[in-house]
C-alpha positions, -999 to +999 in steps of 0.1 A: -176+043+294-193+071+277-210+098+293-221+135+294-222+161+323-239+195+318-246+219+347-256+252+334-267+270+367-244+295+384-242+288+418-239+315+447-235+295+480-229+306+516-243+323+548-257+356+541-253+355+504-292+367+501-276+403+503-262+398+470-296+398+452-295+433+443-260+430+425-271+399+408-305+418+395-282+441+376-276+417+349-315+415+343-334+438+326-371+450+331-393+443+358-395+411+381-420+389+398-413+374+431-428+341+436-425+329+472-448+311+497-471+332+521-446+322+548-422+345+534-447+372+534-456+366+570-421+368+583-412+399+564-387+382+540-406+391+508-411+428+520-373+428+526-367+418+491-390+444+476-374+473+495-339+461+485-347+452+448-368+478+431-370+458+400-395+436+417-430+448+411-452+421+419-457+389+438-473+357+435-480+335+465-509+312+459-489+279+461-500+246+478-475+219+493-480+200+457-486+228+435-517+223+411-519+232+374-545+258+380-521+275+405-494+277+376-522+290+351-530+316+375-495+325+379-488+326+343-520+353+339-502+375+365-470+372+344-486+381+311-507+409+328-476+427+344-454+418+313-427+406+336-393+401+324-377+378+348-385+357+379-372+354+414-384+320+432-379+322+469-392+292+488-389+253+487-393+229+460-431+235+452-424+274+449-394+269+425-409+240+406-440+263+398-416+294+389-397+272+365-429+258+347-445+295+347-413+309+332-416+287+302-453+281+299-462+318+299-451+316+260-476+289+254-511+292+242-520+258+257-531+253+294-507+240+317-526+208+324-520+199+289-480+194+295-485+170+324-471+138+315-479+143+280-447+147+264-459+179+245-430+199+232-425+232+254-420+266+241-384+271+233-387+307+249-383+313+286-380+341+311-346+343+334-348+326+367-332+332+399-340+303+425-334+309+463-342+277+480-354+283+518-354+246+526-326+220+523-339+190+503-354+193+468-323+204+448-347+218+422-325+249+422-300+229+400-322+206+380-342+205+346-372+190+363-405+205+379-432+186+394-469+197+392-503+183+403-535+179+385-559+174+414-588+172+391-575+140+373-557+128+407-522+131+389-489+142+400-458+140+375-425+157+365-422+177+337-385+177+323-369+207+299-335+223+298-354+256+298-361+247+335-324+251+346-326+285+367-300+310+355-288+312+391-291+295+421-286+316+454-281+294+483-281+309+516-283+285+547-296+312+568-329+311+551-333+276+563-332+285+601-369+288+604-379+257+586-405+237+607-388+203+621-410+180+600-402+200+567-367+198+577-367+160+581-388+154+549-367+174+528-335+164+544-345+128+535-357+134+501-321+145+494-307+113+508-331+093+484-320+116+455-282+108+462-291+071+467-312+067+438-289+090+415-261+063+424-280+032+417-299+047+386-292+028+354-280+065+341-251+067+366-220+083+360-189+088+375-192+128+384-226+124+397-215+092+418-191+115+435-217+140+441-240+115+455-215+102+481-205+136+491-242+147+498-249+113+514-222+114+537-232+151+549-269+141+555-259+110+575-241+134+597-260+162+601-296+157+594-310+144+626-286+171+646-306+197+625-339+183+633-334+183+668-310+216+669-330+238+644-311+270+652-276+251+647-263+273+619-233+249+612-255+220+607-281+241+587-252+250+564-241+213+560-277+204+549-278+233+524-249+219+509-261+184+510-293+196+493-275+214+466-251+185+458-277+160+460-296+180+434-265+179+411-260+141+417-294+131+405-302+157+380-288+137+348-290+101+363-326+107+375-346+093+405-358+056+405-381+033+424-387+056+457-395+086+440-417+065+416-437+052+446-439+085+462-463+099+435-494+077+445-486+077+481-488+116+479-517+116+455-539+093+472-531+092+510-515+130+513-482+119+526-455+146+520-430+141+490-399+136+509-416+115+536-432+093+509-397+088+491-383+077+524-409+051+533-396+028+507-359+037+504-346+013+529-367-015+513-354-007+479-318-005+490-321-043+497-341-053+463-313-032+446-282-047+465-252-052+445-216-048+449-220-012+435-243-004+462-220-020+489-192+002+474-216+031+480-225+022+515-187+016+525-179+050+512-206+067+530-194+050+562-211+017+567-200-017+570-227-032+548-259-024+529-279-037+559-261-014+581-269+016+558-306+006+558-308+001+596-293+036+600-320+051+577-347+034+595-333+047+629-331+083+614-369+080+603-377+070+640-355+097+655-373+124+635-409+110+640-413+100+603-435+077+589-425+039+592-456+024+579-491+026+562-511+011+590-530+041+599-545+038+565-563+006+570-556-001+531-578-026+516-570-054+489-584-032+462-567-001+475-534-022+476-540-033+438-542+004+430-513+013+448-492-015+430-507-004+397-499+034+402-466+029+412-455+018+379-441+054+370-416+061+345-390+066+373-393+030+379-377+022+344-343+039+358-341+012+388-313-011+383-335-043+391-369-047+374-396-038+400-423-064+393-459-062+407-449-091+430-420-067+444-444-037+450-469-060+464-447-077+489-430-044+498-467-026+504-479-055+524-449-052+547-461-016+555-498-026+560 
């Protein structure tokens, strides 16, 4: 077996580590932009960072749940206007993904929309980035991918570049204590999908396999507790660890079928990304059943693949997550569109060829 492993992000993990940001920023020259959610403004966290870190001179908060190319373009305008030298991204996957894109495309003369799903080469220059996740699920603080949406064209797609690796991931579990319950569920199950898909991906490799097993064990053990006991700091810490490790687990092998199908489910029906991935993960586990996947299931604590799938289903029910698409009253023509749009490039990473017939059978089981 031949494989390569690269992880350039310097990771600072632990409760209270946010207070180390002033020390971290001593290594960065010039003035910085804080990219964060409006929630960080309302709860006073952004104000605290500005007070403690005078190098931060501006903030950008106009970020939707699935950030649009127009939002990224507006952020780039601010970066250029303020002559920003580095970025601090404080938030969930949407915030950090937008920061990753803007830190590179601020050096481009092209519009952000031109890069979405086009394969156009990105600029080689980039701004330094410190990623501070406030949710446990996306793992984007340690990956080279960012997902943006072009609502005008109805397109949501990842952009991948080594430029997108943050310089530093500062992971403080205390920042996740105020995350709403359904966001906790959606992001936590997204991390589980990342771990499982990274393990069965065609690009699997031993280092990422070990990380996937570790992350999945933590999620199976702690996510439902975190959902029902949101102020349980020990459970929150374990989920922050799981999210980070899951990000490392799929960063190189890449995600597969469940993530491919999540894009049209989010674009067309507005289902949150993590919930959209989770809807199909147990179905695809049965499609991808193999000795390798059985070994994974047993290493994370189950006797069989079916037992693991039952646990995933039970977790969805326990956390009030979507288990079907019945409320959308999907027509035959809409079903055909859903099958067609599920042929996202991530589907090519799946160990089993996913045909139209497999997709149609799966979606019919949900409607």
